[in-house]
N, C-alpha and C positions, 0 to 999 in steps of 0.2 A: 436117497436124500443125502445131500452133502452135509458133512459134520461141521458145525460151527467151531471156530477156534476158542481157546480159553480166554484170550485177551483180545477184545474187539479192536483196540488201538493198534496192536501189532498187525492184525490182519489188514486193517485199513492202510497202514503205512506200507505194507507189502504190495497191496493192490495199486496204490498211488505211486509207487517207486520213490518213496521219500528216503533220503540217506539216513544212516544211523545217527549221525550227529544232530540232525534236526529232530529226530524222534526223541532223543534224550532231552533236548531243550524243551520240547513240548511237555514231556512227562514231568520234568522238574518243576515247570511252572504250574501245571494243572492238577497233578496228582499228589499234592501236599495237603496236609490237614490245616485247618485254620489256626491251630496253635503254633504253627511254624511261620506265621505271618506277623509282621508288625505294620501298623497303620499310622499314617500321619496325614494331615490335610495338605492339599495342593496349595502352593502359594506362588507369588510372582518369581521366586527363585528356583522353582522346580524345573528341571530339564529332563527331556525324554531320553537323550542319548541315541546312539546309532541303531540299536535294536528295539527302540521303543520302550515304553514303561507301562506296567499294568496299573490301572486305577479301578477303584470300586465305587459303585453307586451307593450313596448313603440311604436310599429308599428301599431298594430291593436286594442289595448286597451282591449284585452280579458284577463280575470283573470284565474289563475290556482293555485292549492294548491301544495306546495312542503314541503317535510319533512326533507330535509337537504340542505345545501348550499356547498357541497363538489364537485363543478363543476366550470369550467372556463367560459363555454358558454352553452346555452341550446337552442334547437329548439322549437319555439312556435307551439303548437298543432293546432292553428287556422289558422295562416297565413304562417306557415312553414318557417319563417325567423330565421336564426341563430343569436342569440342575446347574447352579452357578459354579464357576471354576473353583472357588475357594471351599466349596462344600464337598467336592470329590475327595476320596481318600486314596492316597498313594500307597501301594503295597510294596513293602520291603520284605525280603526273605531272610529269615534267620539261618545262618549256616553254621 
C-alpha cells in the first residue's frame, strides 16, 4: 500500500505540476485563521483587481473568488442562496 503524504495539498500540487509560487499563493489565501481576516461589505467602489478578490457569503460564510463586480446579485455555490451584491463581504487579509 502506498504511503500517504503528510500534507495533502503538497501532494496534490506535485501531481498537478503546479509551480511553487502558485502553491504559496493558494496556501496564503486558504490556510489562514479567521482572526487574520478583516471583512467589509462590497459596495459600488469595490474593484477585483488583476488576480481577483475573495468574497464571503453572509449566509454560510463560504468564500469564493470573483474577477469583476458587474452583477447585482449572485448565487452562492455552497448554500445556493441568492445574495445581493451589497450583502457580500469582501475579505481583506491582515499582514
